[in-house]
N, C-alpha and C positions, 0 to 999 in steps of 0.2 A: 384655477391656474394649475399648469403642471409643478409634480412635485418627485424629487428623487430620494430615497434613501440612504443614507449613507452609515455605515459599522464598521464595528471593528474586525470584521472578519467571524467571529465565532459563532458557533451554535445559539449560545445563550441570547449574543446580539443578534442573530438573527430573530430567533422567537422575539426579541424586544421591540421587533421592527414591525412583525404582526399586530403585538400589544398596539404601538404606539398608532398603528391603520385604523384599528377599532376607538382607541380612543380619541381622534381628531377626525373618526369617520368620513377619511381620506384613504383616495386608492394611490398609491406610488406609480409611477410613470416606469421607475426603474427602482434597483437594489443594488447597491453597488458595496463591497467593502473598501475602508478608508485608503487601504493600501494599494489599491486598483483604481483609484476613483480618475475617472477618466473627463475631460473637462466637456463642458455642458450647457446649454442654455435655459436649464429648469433650475427653478426655485433648488435650492438640499438642503433637506434638514439632514441634522447628525443625530443618529437615535444612540443615545449614550444606554448603556449594558445596565441591567437592572435585572439582580437574579431572580426578588419575587416577581416582577412582571414575567421572567422566560419559566419559573416554574409555575405560575399559574396557566399559560398556554398550553407548557407540559401537561399541567395535568390532566387540562380540558379535553387534549385530544388522547392524551391514553383515557378516559370514561369514556370520548364514543368509540374507540376502536381501538386495543393494542396495536393492529395490523399497520390503523393508520399512523400509529407514532415510529412503529420501524421503518415503516416508509418514508417519514420526514427524517428524523435521524441519518438514517443511509441515504437515502437524496444526498443529506448534506456533506456526505463524502466522495459523490460522486463529482465527474470530471466535463457533465453534461453543462454544454452552453446555457447561460442565461437560468444558471440552476436555482438561483434566491426566487426569482419571478415565477419559474415554473416550479417550485413548493409551494411558495406564496399563494399562485390561483390554484392549487390542490386543496390548500389549507382551510383557504374563503370558500369554495364550495361544498367544504366536507361538514364546513361549519353550519353551512345556511340546508344543506341537504341531509346532511349525518351519515351514517356506516354504509347503509346501504349504496351511495358515491361507487364504494367499492367492487362492486356487485355488476359495475359498466367496465369492463376492462377495455371498451373502444372507445370512452369519452376521453374528452381531448385534455384532460388535467391528471386522467389517470396515467393513460397508458405510454406519453414521452418517460413518466416518473418510472411507470413499472422496468421499460428496457435500459434505464438509466441504471438503477439499484442492481437488475439480473447482469450487467455486465461489472457493476462491480463488487458482484458476487464470485460472478465468477472466474475474474482475474485474482482474486484472492485467495480463491480454490487451486488456480493455477500454481500459485506463488507460495501455496504450503509445500507443493515439490520440487521446486524451482530455487527457493533459497539454499543459498551455500554459505557451511561458517565457517572463520579461520578461529582456530586456538590462538590468539595473540595475548602474551603476559598473563593468561589464566584466564582469561573472558571470551567466550564465542563471540565475534563478529561477522557482522554479513552485512551487505549491502543492496538494493534495491531500485527499479528507475520503473516507477508502476503508473498507470496513467492517472488512477483513483486513488485518495487519501485511503488505503486498504490497510497501514498499521491497526486501527482499531478489531478489524476482524482476524489480522493474523495473531492480533493478542491472546485471545482463550489456547489458541491450537499451539502456540511455539514456550508459553508459560508451562501449560501442561505436559509439556515435552522435556523441558529442558531442568524445571523442576527449580531447586533451590541455587542449581549453576548461573551466573551470571552471565547474561549475554547483552548484546547491543545488534540490534537492524536499523541502519538507515534509508529512512527515503530520502534517495537524491533529488525527486522530482519536485517533491514540497518542503525539502530542507527541513523535517522533521524524523524523531528519531524514538523508537519503543526500545526502553532501559529497563531490566526485570535483573531484579538478586534477592535470594532468599524467600523467593516469595512476593518480596514487594513489587509493582513495578508504576511505570509512568511515562505518556507521552509528551516528551519535550519539543520545542521550537529547535533546531541548530540548522546553521546558518552555513557549515564549510565542517565537512568531516574529510580525514585521509587516511585510509588504513596504510597502517604499519605493513612495513616489510617483513614477512616472516621470520622466523629464526628455521636451522636446519630441519630441526623434528620439523614443525610443519609446513615445512616447504615439501617433507619428503612424502607427508601425506599427500599435500597436491598432487603429485605426481605419481602416487599411488592408483590417486581415486583417477587420474589420467590413463594411467597405463589400464586401468579395469575397465573404463569406459570405452577406450579402444583394441582391447582384445574380444567383448563381446559381443562387438561388429560382426555381422555375417553379410559379407560380401552380396550373396548371391541375390538377398533382402533387402540392398540398399535402396531407397525410396527419399528423393529427399523433399518431395511434395507431400507425405505424408508425414515426416520426422517436421517440415515446418507448419502440421496443419495440429499436432499434438504437442510442441512445442514452438512457439511462434519466435521468430527471429529477434524481437525486440527484447526477448528476455536472456539473450546470449550473452549480451555485454557484462555479468555480475556471475556469472556460471565459470567454474571451476573448468570444466573441460573443455571451454570454444575460448581459453585465454592463451595468447602466445607466451613465449620462451620467460622472458623475464617475470612475468608471475609467479614462475616455481623457482626462481633464485631469492637466497636467503640476504637475509640482513648480513651485513659484514659481521663477522664477531671476531672477538679477540682469542686468540688459540688457547685450545683446551677448553674454551666451552657449549661448543656445540656439543647437540647430543646425538644417541645411536639413530641409525634408519629404523623404522617401525616396517615389524613385521606384517606380513596378512593375515588378517581371524587365523585363531590354532596354530600359529608357529609356521602354518608353511608358507614357503616361501614365494614372494608374490612372480605369477607367470613372467615370463618374458612375452612380446609382441611377437607371435607366430607369422613368417611368413605369410604374405598372399592377406591376412587380416583385413576386414572392411576399414572401410576410410574413416578418418576420426573428422571432429567438428573442424568450419573452420578455426585458422589459428587466434583470429579474434571476430568480434560482431560487426556486422556491416553499420 
């Protein structure tokens, strides 16, 4: 009889699905998160998350191959279709054949997973340069709209860059946030988040960055196709230089509360945009 596994959507929960499959000697027709469970004619087994069971599967995978475990946890972060079954088939064949499977790069259980993980890693690498933070009340705050769940991969980079300075990075696609303060960090679910309007100082810094972006453009070398290749348009919606005028307007303040306009580094006045400068980015992301 065909059976479907339902789990809580966590990595530990998925590993418990693998454990349950071997415990009952059955192969699930599908594995779905309880929050996204679709109507089905299959029998449904609700798999409870047991950290001990998850740890046993994790230990086995690490013992077989550290690379296999890396593919597993990174694969779980990808946006691949049927992600759970893709990982389940990979793990089952790995347990049958051992780490030699990883050398069969064109195997049906390996190639799609490798491609999905490469896409995840590529997106995380791009976002290290495309994330734009704003200083809001002393906390560096930014947001992204990635296809994959990249926050665990971005965490080491931004925690090292920001050090003890508090920051928040919100993943609007998956509704979770990376929080860090004083060397302590966590990734938590956050159903909704709205970035506050900037104060006068932050608004001025945003204008300086936009002015810098416009000023360094070289009209003769303007190549929109190349720009879209190196800076895909789907990232523009959260990048300061591509926002419309409202993004640069400060919140209404009580008279006398605003700070002075920041100067360019080294006290050099920020340059005006020269006549005939290259085109700026579009007013808003498409």
